[in-house]
C-alpha distance (Angstrom), angle and dihedral (degrees) to the residues before:
residue distance angle dihedral
M1 . . .
Y2 3.80 . .
Q3 3.83 90.6 .
A4 3.81 90.8 49.5
L5 3.84 90.1 53.4
I6 3.82 89.4 51.9
H7 3.80 90.4 51.4
I8 3.83 92.0 47.9
R9 3.79 91.9 51.1
R10 3.80 92.1 49.4
F11 3.82 90.5 44.5
L12 3.79 91.4 54.7
A13 3.82 90.7 49.4
I14 3.79 90.2 52.9
A15 3.81 90.9 47.5
R16 3.80 89.0 56.0
I17 3.81 90.6 52.0
L18 3.80 90.3 50.3
A19 3.80 89.5 48.6
R20 3.81 92.0 53.4
H21 3.80 89.0 55.8
D22 3.82 94.4 41.5
A23 3.83 88.8 -117.6
L24 3.80 100.3 124.7
F25 3.79 89.3 118.6
A26 3.81 86.8 88.4
L27 3.82 91.6 65.5
E28 3.82 93.5 36.8
Y29 3.79 89.7 58.0
L30 3.81 92.0 50.4
K31 3.83 91.9 48.0
V32 3.81 91.9 -139.0
A33 3.87 116.0 153.1
P34 3.86 91.4 -11.3
A35 3.84 94.4 -178.7
Y36 3.81 94.0 57.8
V37 3.78 92.3 41.2
A38 3.81 89.5 53.8
V39 3.82 91.1 53.3
A40 3.81 90.9 45.9
R41 3.81 88.7 50.7
L42 3.80 90.4 57.1
L43 3.79 90.0 52.7
S44 3.80 96.8 41.5
R45 3.77 124.6 109.1
R46 3.78 122.7 -101.7
N47 3.78 133.1 -146.1
V48 3.80 93.5 28.2
D49 3.80 110.0 169.8
G50 3.77 121.1 -106.8
R51 3.75 141.3 38.6
P52 3.83 118.6 -63.1
G53 3.79 91.8 -98.4
Q54 3.79 92.6 50.7
R55 3.82 91.6 49.7
L56 3.82 90.3 48.7
A57 3.82 90.6 49.1
R58 3.80 91.0 53.9
A59 3.80 91.0 48.4
L60 3.81 92.7 50.1
N61 3.80 90.2 47.9
E62 3.83 89.3 54.9
A63 3.80 92.2 46.5
G64 3.79 91.2 63.7
P65 3.83 145.6 -111.2
S66 3.82 96.9 -44.3
F67 3.79 91.8 53.5
I68 3.80 91.9 47.5
K69 3.80 87.4 57.1
L70 3.80 90.0 46.4
G71 3.79 90.6 51.8
Q72 3.80 91.6 49.6
A73 3.82 89.7 50.7
L74 3.80 91.3 48.1
S75 3.78 90.3 51.5
T76 3.82 86.6 72.1
R77 3.81 91.2 57.5
S78 3.78 103.8 81.0
D79 3.79 85.3 145.5
L80 3.81 87.8 64.6
L81 3.83 103.1 32.5
G82 3.77 105.3 26.2
E83 3.77 126.9 -110.8
E84 3.82 100.1 -81.3
L85 3.81 95.6 47.9
A86 3.81 91.8 45.4
Q87 3.78 90.4 49.1
D88 3.81 91.9 51.6
L89 3.79 90.7 50.5
S90 3.81 90.4 49.9
D91 3.83 86.5 64.6
L92 3.80 89.9 58.7
Q93 3.79 103.5 127.5
D94 3.79 115.9 -135.6
R95 3.81 92.6 -146.0
L96 3.81 127.7 127.1
P97 3.81 132.9 167.1
A98 3.77 112.3 -80.0
F99 3.78 119.8 -105.1
P100 3.84 117.6 -127.2
G101 3.76 119.8 -72.3
T102 3.80 89.6 -128.8
E103 3.81 88.0 63.7
A104 3.78 90.7 50.0
R105 3.80 90.1 51.5
R106 3.81 90.8 50.1
I107 3.82 92.3 52.0
I108 3.80 92.7 47.2
E109 3.78 91.6 51.0
E110 3.82 92.1 47.6
E111 3.79 91.9 49.8
L112 3.80 100.3 41.0
G113 3.81 98.1 32.8
E114 3.80 97.6 -130.9
P115 3.82 137.6 85.4
V116 3.79 113.9 -87.3
D117 3.83 90.6 -121.1
D118 3.79 89.2 58.1
L119 3.79 91.6 49.7
F120 3.81 98.6 44.5
R121 3.81 135.5 30.8
Q122 3.82 87.6 -148.5
F123 3.79 131.2 15.2
D124 3.81 121.2 176.2
N125 3.79 112.6 -141.9
D126 3.82 92.8 -155.2
A127 3.82 111.8 82.1
I128 3.82 116.5 -128.9
A129 3.84 92.2 -153.1
A130 3.82 133.5 13.5
A131 3.80 127.3 -167.5
S132 3.80 136.8 169.0
I133 3.80 95.9 -81.8
A134 3.79 106.4 25.6
Q135 3.78 146.9 -4.1
V136 3.79 133.0 -137.6
H137 3.82 129.5 -127.9
Y138 3.79 130.5 -167.0
A139 3.83 114.3 -122.3
V140 3.81 143.2 162.5
T141 3.80 121.8 -141.9
H142 3.79 123.3 -135.7
D143 3.80 90.4 -103.4
G144 3.78 90.5 57.3
N145 3.81 102.0 -101.9
T146 3.80 116.6 144.1
V147 3.80 108.5 -134.1
A148 3.80 143.5 176.1
V149 3.82 114.3 -128.5
K150 3.79 115.4 -156.8
V151 3.83 116.0 -161.3
L152 3.82 128.1 -172.7
R153 3.80 118.3 -121.4
P154 3.83 115.1 -101.5
G155 3.80 111.9 -97.1
I156 3.81 93.6 2.4
E157 3.81 93.6 129.1
Q158 3.81 92.9 57.7
A159 3.83 92.3 45.6
F160 3.78 92.9 52.1
R161 3.80 93.0 44.7
K162 3.84 90.3 55.8
D163 3.79 95.0 46.9
L164 3.80 94.0 44.8
G165 3.78 87.4 57.3
L166 3.80 87.9 55.3
F167 3.81 92.0 48.1
R168 3.80 91.7 52.2
W169 3.81 90.8 49.1
V170 3.82 92.4 50.2
A171 3.84 92.4 45.7
K172 3.78 91.0 55.3
L173 3.82 89.9 48.4
V174 3.80 89.2 51.3
E175 3.81 91.9 52.7
R176 3.80 89.6 51.8
A177 3.81 95.4 43.8
R178 3.82 96.8 39.7
P179 3.83 111.7 34.0
D180 3.81 87.7 171.2
L181 3.82 89.2 67.0
R182 3.81 95.3 55.1
R183 3.79 90.5 92.4
L184 3.83 86.4 63.8
K185 3.82 89.0 59.9
P186 3.83 100.4 -135.7
V187 3.81 93.0 177.3
E188 3.78 91.7 48.6
M189 3.80 90.0 47.8
I190 3.81 91.3 54.7
E191 3.82 90.5 48.1
T192 3.82 88.4 52.4
I193 3.81 89.8 52.5
A194 3.81 89.6 47.3
E195 3.81 91.8 52.4
T196 3.80 91.6 47.3
V197 3.81 92.7 48.3
E198 3.80 91.9 46.4
M199 3.78 89.7 56.0
E200 3.80 91.3 45.6
M201 3.80 89.4 52.9
D202 3.81 90.4 62.0
L203 3.78 107.1 59.5
R204 3.78 90.5 -163.5
F205 3.83 87.3 72.8
E206 3.79 90.2 52.9
A207 3.79 90.4 48.2
A208 3.81 89.8 50.7
A209 3.82 90.4 50.3
G210 3.80 90.5 51.9
A211 3.82 91.5 48.2
E212 3.82 90.9 50.1
L213 3.81 91.9 49.9
A214 3.83 88.9 48.4
D215 3.81 90.8 52.1
N216 3.81 90.7 50.3
F217 3.82 90.3 54.7
A218 3.80 98.2 36.1
T219 3.82 92.1 119.7
D220 3.82 96.7 38.8
P221 3.86 111.2 100.2
D222 3.81 93.0 -168.1
F223 3.81 99.7 57.9
M224 3.78 127.5 52.8
V225 3.80 137.7 -179.2
P226 3.82 120.6 -160.5
E227 3.77 113.1 -107.4
I228 3.82 116.4 -108.1
D229 3.81 118.4 -124.8
W230 3.82 98.0 -143.3
G231 3.81 91.9 -176.0
L232 3.81 88.9 63.5
T233 3.81 96.3 39.9
A234 3.81 129.1 93.0
A235 3.80 139.8 148.3
R236 3.83 93.2 -67.2
V237 3.81 101.0 24.3
L238 3.83 130.1 59.7
T239 3.80 123.1 -176.3
S240 3.81 122.9 -170.4
D241 3.77 139.2 158.2
W242 3.81 115.8 -72.6
V243 3.80 115.7 -107.3
T244 3.80 120.4 -147.2
G245 3.77 120.7 -165.8
W246 3.77 146.7 86.0
G247 3.78 128.9 -68.7
L248 3.78 111.8 -95.0
D249 3.81 90.9 -113.8
D250 3.84 95.3 51.6
R251 3.82 93.7 104.5
D252 3.83 96.3 166.5
A253 3.80 94.2 52.5
I254 3.80 91.8 46.0
I255 3.82 91.6 51.8
E256 3.79 91.1 45.3
A257 3.79 89.4 54.6
G258 3.81 88.7 58.4
L259 3.80 95.6 -106.2
D260 3.82 125.3 134.8
P261 3.83 112.3 -122.5
L262 3.83 91.8 -150.8
D263 3.82 90.7 53.2
I264 3.81 89.8 48.9
L265 3.80 91.4 49.2
E266 3.80 91.2 50.3
K267 3.79 89.5 53.9
A268 3.80 92.2 47.0
S269 3.84 91.3 47.7
A270 3.80 91.8 49.6
A271 3.83 90.5 49.0
S272 3.83 90.8 50.4
F273 3.80 91.0 49.3
R274 3.79 93.4 49.5
Q275 3.81 93.0 48.6
V276 3.81 94.4 49.5
F277 3.80 103.2 35.1
R278 3.81 108.2 20.5
D279 3.82 98.4 39.3
G280 3.81 105.3 17.4
F281 3.82 87.3 -140.2
F282 3.79 116.5 102.3
H283 3.79 141.7 171.6
A284 3.83 104.7 -107.2
D285 3.80 99.8 -171.3
V286 3.82 101.5 61.4
H287 3.81 102.0 156.4
P288 3.84 114.1 142.0
G289 3.81 91.2 -99.0
N290 3.81 88.9 67.3
I291 3.82 101.1 38.5
F292 3.82 118.8 62.5
V293 3.77 139.5 179.0
T294 3.79 114.1 -135.9
K295 3.82 126.7 -146.5
S296 3.81 89.3 -100.5
G297 3.82 91.8 54.3
Q298 3.78 97.0 -104.4
I299 3.79 122.5 143.5
A300 3.81 109.6 -123.9
A301 3.81 125.3 -167.3
V302 3.82 128.7 -160.3
D303 3.80 136.2 175.2
F304 3.80 109.6 49.2
G305 3.78 99.5 -175.1
I306 3.81 93.5 115.1
M307 3.80 114.8 46.6
G308 3.79 130.6 159.9
R309 3.79 130.9 -144.3
L310 3.79 129.9 -159.6
E311 3.78 124.6 -172.2
L312 3.80 117.7 -132.1
K313 3.85 94.0 -103.1
T314 3.81 91.1 55.5
R315 3.80 92.5 44.6
R316 3.78 90.6 54.0
A317 3.81 91.1 49.1
V318 3.83 92.8 47.9
G319 3.80 92.7 46.8
E320 3.80 93.1 49.4
L321 3.82 89.9 44.8
L322 3.81 92.1 53.7
L323 3.81 91.7 50.1
A324 3.81 91.8 45.8
F325 3.79 90.7 55.8
L326 3.79 94.3 42.2
N327 3.85 87.6 52.7
R328 3.83 91.0 43.0
N329 3.79 90.2 -123.1
Y330 3.80 95.8 149.3
R331 3.77 95.6 169.1
R332 3.79 89.9 58.4
A333 3.82 90.7 45.3
A334 3.81 88.7 55.5
E335 3.81 93.5 45.7
I336 3.80 90.7 54.1
H337 3.82 90.6 59.2
F338 3.79 91.2 52.0
E339 3.83 94.1 44.3
A340 3.81 91.0 50.3
G341 3.82 90.6 51.4
W342 3.80 93.1 -119.4
I343 3.81 92.4 125.6
P344 3.85 125.0 39.1
R345 3.80 113.5 -105.8
T346 3.79 88.9 -128.6
K347 3.81 88.5 75.1
S348 3.81 123.2 89.3
L349 3.79 115.2 -93.8
D350 3.81 90.3 -161.2
A351 3.83 92.1 52.1
F352 3.80 92.0 49.1
S353 3.82 91.0 47.8
Q354 3.79 87.6 54.3
A355 3.81 90.3 49.2
C356 3.83 90.4 51.4
R357 3.79 90.0 52.1
S358 3.81 93.4 48.1
I359 3.81 90.5 53.5
A360 3.79 99.5 40.2
E361 3.79 103.7 42.5
P362 3.84 96.8 66.3
I363 3.81 89.7 49.1
L364 3.81 99.3 40.9
D365 3.80 91.1 45.9
K366 3.79 90.8 68.3
P367 3.82 123.8 92.0
Q368 3.80 110.4 -73.7
N369 3.79 94.6 -108.1
E370 3.84 90.8 55.4
I371 3.80 97.0 49.8
S372 3.82 111.8 113.6
I373 3.79 114.9 -163.3
A374 3.78 89.4 -177.8
R375 3.79 91.4 55.9
L376 3.80 88.7 48.0
L377 3.80 91.2 54.6
G378 3.80 90.6 44.7
Q379 3.79 91.5 55.5
L380 3.76 89.9 45.1
F381 3.79 90.1 56.7
Q382 3.82 89.6 52.1
I383 3.82 92.5 66.0
T384 3.79 91.5 54.9
E385 3.81 94.0 106.1
T386 3.81 92.1 63.7
F387 3.80 92.3 51.5
E388 3.83 97.5 33.4
M389 3.77 92.7 -121.3
E390 3.81 110.2 173.5
A391 3.79 117.5 -131.1
Q392 3.81 114.1 -93.9
P393 3.82 106.3 -154.5
Q394 3.80 94.1 -167.0
L395 3.83 91.2 53.5
L396 3.80 92.8 46.3
L397 3.80 90.8 53.5
L398 3.82 90.4 48.1
Q399 3.83 91.2 48.4
K400 3.84 90.9 51.6
T401 3.81 90.4 48.1
M402 3.80 90.7 49.8
L403 3.80 91.8 49.4
V404 3.82 92.6 53.9
A405 3.81 91.7 44.2
E406 3.79 91.9 50.9
G407 3.81 91.8 51.5
T408 3.78 91.6 50.9
A409 3.81 92.5 45.3
R410 3.80 91.0 52.0
K411 3.81 90.8 55.4
L412 3.79 91.6 47.0
C413 3.80 97.0 47.4
P414 3.83 113.6 5.1
E415 3.78 94.1 -177.0
A416 3.85 96.3 58.2
N417 3.80 138.4 63.8
M418 3.80 118.5 -139.1
W419 3.83 94.7 -148.5
F420 3.79 93.2 52.5
L421 3.79 88.1 50.1
A422 3.81 90.1 51.4
R423 3.83 93.9 43.0
P424 3.86 96.0 96.8
L425 3.80 89.5 52.0
I426 3.82 91.6 49.1
E427 3.82 92.0 48.5
S428 3.80 92.0 48.5
W429 3.81 91.5 48.3
M430 3.79 91.7 47.7
M431 3.80 92.1 51.6
E432 3.78 89.7 50.0
N433 3.80 93.2 48.5
L434 3.83 102.9 32.1
G435 3.82 102.8 27.5
P436 3.83 124.7 105.3
Q437 3.81 93.9 -88.6
A438 3.82 90.9 50.8
R439 3.80 91.6 50.2
L440 3.83 91.6 49.3
R441 3.82 89.8 47.8
D442 3.81 90.9 50.9
T443 3.82 92.0 48.5
L444 3.79 93.1 50.5
S445 3.80 90.4 45.4
N446 3.80 91.3 52.5
L447 3.80 91.6 48.0
S448 3.80 89.4 49.5
D449 3.79 91.0 52.2
V450 3.81 91.6 50.3
A451 3.78 92.3 47.8
E452 3.78 92.3 49.9
R453 3.80 89.5 53.4
L454 3.81 92.6 50.5
P455 3.84 96.8 89.5
T456 3.81 89.5 55.7
M457 3.82 91.1 46.3
I458 3.81 91.5 50.1
D459 3.82 91.1 48.2
R460 3.79 89.6 53.7
I461 3.82 91.3 48.8
E462 3.79 89.8 51.2
Q463 3.81 91.0 48.0
G464 3.79 90.0 50.8
T465 3.78 91.4 48.6
Q466 3.82 90.7 50.8
L467 3.81 91.3 49.1
M468 3.82 89.8 52.6
A469 3.77 90.6 47.7
D470 3.82 90.1 51.9
G471 3.78 91.1 48.1
Q472 3.83 93.5 -115.6
L473 3.78 93.5 115.0
K474 3.78 124.5 43.6
L475 3.78 130.7 -172.4
H476 3.79 124.7 -138.9
P477 3.82 112.1 -102.7
D478 3.81 91.1 -118.0
T479 3.81 89.7 55.3
I480 3.81 91.2 50.1
R481 3.80 91.9 50.2
A482 3.82 90.5 48.9
L483 3.81 91.7 50.9
Q484 3.78 91.4 47.8
G485 3.79 89.9 50.8
E486 3.78 91.9 51.8
S487 3.81 94.4 45.5
A488 3.79 89.7 54.0
H489 3.77 89.5 63.7
R490 3.77 104.6 37.1
P491 3.83 139.7 11.0
V492 3.78 108.3 -106.7
L493 3.78 104.3 -167.8
P494 3.82 98.0 48.7
S495 3.83 89.0 50.6
L496 3.78 90.4 50.7
W497 3.79 93.0 51.8
I498 3.83 91.4 47.8
I499 3.81 88.4 56.3
V500 3.80 90.8 46.1
L501 3.79 93.1 51.2
F502 3.78 92.0 46.3
L503 3.82 92.9 52.3
L504 3.80 92.2 45.1
S505 3.79 89.9 52.8
L506 3.80 89.1 52.3
V507 3.81 90.6 52.8
V508 3.82 91.0 51.3
A509 3.84 90.5 48.5
I510 3.80 93.0 48.6
K511 3.79 96.3 46.0
F512 3.78 102.4 38.3
F513 3.81 107.6 28.0
């Protein structure tokens, strides 16, 4: 009861902030605490500048770091908010005033157990960048390496923990007040945010993500990740090599440096493809402040707090879906949704094919450099209510990442399209992973897995037989009669052993020949 009162008090404070920015529509849509929202509406300001999404973004920014993160997560939900509102929230800037350098020094010393002057030859008190969770300082180590030192905000863990409790409370209210929104999994979405934030709160997880991405691209000369200094990294401090370059969207500076924007875009497109399809592990916060172009023309990535993962099955579905749309094969695009289990089989395949066409044609009919695959996917997710498609968090994060990447690519090289540049790579990968050889390889692998589990299965059968013999396990009379009927027509055990021997021979063939 006490916790509920705390949530109610915080909820009312947030409603007042929304009212000041004329953004109460967010709560009106959710139908949470309608009486209070109605009163707040009467007291709210009118004629506030900006579209609804822009007003909501300003309100969330005022509400604090947790709500900035919530807004960024909601920006992936065009299926819930609509494309324009989601796009406005995607512009929500994760920037806050820096906290004092003396506080940063105190946190570093607490985490690393030594005075800052003993850890660094030089440490600049003024932060070069400050966001909702952490800020970054320029420093030089005693061995002369120039590094970036990321430090968590003081008290940020407690602030997020309190607000996440409020988010969970509101999500449960939404599920009760709006049963029609349960398919969008509001509680699960909040838990996903909570997991992401929890990992962001421990900078060792971010460091590990950066190291994994670096390993994936260890042999790629066109993409680099700054090396992590693990000796100067802890839960609330992350130290990595300093990256010098220009933002990926700084076309003029890139040209002035003698680099070709189209060549840079091809490298960036290839890196995006390899992260999503080859590795299933991708940078999910690719705004120009996190992706740089170095003097040598390399693509460099920083800030690995938000990363996405896709299992192989989903990668295959996404790759085939992209090619289906690029080839305007709408029937196949619809079939992929059904095969992946994203849409119930009770729905009409023909109707969904028609929906895919209605969404894709206006987008694909544009000049190649204006085609937005991310926008196409976003509009596709908006029709989910009609076809009862459940929200797919991993796809929503990918769609948001694609949308930001496309916007940056358009600024870098307006005459090109990153997905058309990456198309040969996607087709090659699809052939390797969905062609005849891949299907045969998958079949043999599945048979091998089954065969390797056979000894355990046989042990369990023998245990069950022993339990029946001891009278500890009894079968229903109908089951006994059915088994007797089957045994009268065919020998069961010899057939079983034939199958066992066949599968074992397959395992031997796969492993040793």
